[in-house]
C-alpha positions, 0 to 999 in steps of 0.5 A, a space after each residue: 335233894 334233887 339235881 339242877 336243871 336250867 330252864 332259860 335263865 333260871 335254875 330249878 331244883 337243887 334248892 333253888 327257890 321254887 318257881 311258880 309255873 302257869 299256861 297261856 289260854 290263847 292260841 300260840 300263833 296269836 302273838 299279840 293276845 298271847 304277849 299280853 297274857 304273858 305280861 299279865 301273868 309275869 306282873 303277877 309274879 309267874 316264873 315260868 309260862 308254858 305254851 300250847 304247839 298245835 301246828 306249825 304257826 304256833 311253834 314258829 310264834 315262839 320266836 316272836 314271843 321270846 322277844 316279848 317276854 322275860 319268862 322262859 317259854 315251855 312248848 308243850 307237844 303231843 303227837 308230832 316230833 316234828 313240831 317238837 323240833 320246830 319249837 325247839 329250833 324257834 327258841 323254846 327254853 324247855 319242851 313238855 313231850 310225851 314220848 309215848 305218843 310222839 311217834 315211836 323211838 326213832 322219833 323220840 331220838 330225833 327230838 332228843 338229838 334236837 334238845 341236846 343240840 340246843 342245850 334245853 330241858 324237857 319235861 316228861 311225865 304221866 297223868 291219870 289219862 296217859 298211863 301206859 297200857 302195861 302199867 295200868 294192866 299191872 297196877 291200875 290207877 295207882 301211884 305205881 302206874 303213874 311213877 312207872 309210866 313217867 320213869 319208862 319215859 325218862 329211861 327212854 330219854 336217858 338212852 339218848 344221852 338226855 339228862 336235863 329232865 323234869 318230871 311231873 305225875 299228876 292226877 285230879 285226886 288230891 290223896 292220889 297226887 300225894 302218894 304219887 309224888 311222895 313215891 316218885 321222890 324216892 325213885 329219882 333225883 330229877 326235879 319235880 313239877 308239882 300240881 293237881 291236874 284238871 283241878 276244876 273251877 276257881 274255889 275247887 282248884 284252889 282247895 285241892 291244890 293247896 291240900 296237895 301241894 302244900 302237903 308236898 312242899 311241906 315235905 320237901 318235894 317239888 321244884 316248880 308248882 302250877 295251880 291249875 284253875 279253869 279260867 284266867 290263869 293269873 289267879 293261878 299265880 296268885 293262888 300259887 304264891 299264897 301257898 308258897 307263903 303259907 308254907 314258909 317258902 315265901 317270906 317277902 310279904 305282909 302276912 295279914 293275920 285276922 280273927 274269925 270274930 264272934 259275939 264278943 266282937 263289938 266293931 267292925 274288925 272283919 271289915 277293916 281286915 278286908 281293907 288291910 289285906 287290900 292295902 298290903 296285897 302287893 307288899 314285898 316287905 316281911 311284915 306280920 299284921 294282926 286285926 283282932 276283935 276282941 280283948 280275949 286274945 286280941 292283945 296277945 296276938 297283936 303285941 306279936 305282930 309287927 303291928 296290930 290292932 284289938 278293940 271293943 265297942 268304944 275303943 281300939 288299941 294299936 300295938 307296935 312291935 318294940 313300941 307302946 301301945 296306943 289307945 284310940 277311939 273306936 271311930 278313929 280306929 280305921 283311919 289311924 291303923 291304916 295310916 301306921 300301916 302305910 308308914 311301915 311299908 314306906 319306912 
């Protein structure tokens, strides 16, 4: 089990709930726009938000943004120890740096001293574009070079008594990401931030992230996650929530089970499944809802759910756990089933 680290008011690691992270896409000094994006992300279920710090205006804006969100703010800084210090002094809850590009060991010590004096945490790590040259020459682009490069950064911070550290080792390749985090987890007990970097546009990013993050979470690896998607970051949060639900780490939702349909389906079960999914998308109650197309597997699956429906051309049957099945005309199925679901949610 990993050790626990504070990120603002949140604890990560040590068996705590896996936290969802995203990143603002607006320049940080444009505080009104960033605050609006933060509000949308928080409303979607984001736990931790990261912002880029490109200049002194961005660093100073963190002080304002801290008053406008409940989420801990992570300042993302490269190439400048001065900006890292400015962001920390402005009130960020965690800083993400790369000791290898911050300007030498003296500059790393400067940032490390500031991290300690403000009692915040730090994320370091590597991705396939930032592996230290010595490890690239030794191992090529591999899980070994990713992990050794990340741990070199960790060692440098530890040298200056910084121990509230989170580590990441990201690649755009799913197999490499999986191997790297497995290897890293065997080498350290620091909390791990898990994700696939540069995963692409929506469909590609969701598939890659689900494969890599899901596999790692099922292996017990990962304390915070980010699904990196080109475009609107709110979609990252919804995708991350779905991954946590799929691997059983979030049970407070309505799980809609529906069959893919086939030639045996003689009514619009797929249309009803879509409407049910929309109805319960914000439900925080643990429910299992089944929408089944025919009488082959339908009755059995539906009977196992809190509420379910299976049908034929002429009639449908609504099943409720612990209750009697109710047969209704197919024409009334949608109206009656949605009414039953609303009743369950409101109960």
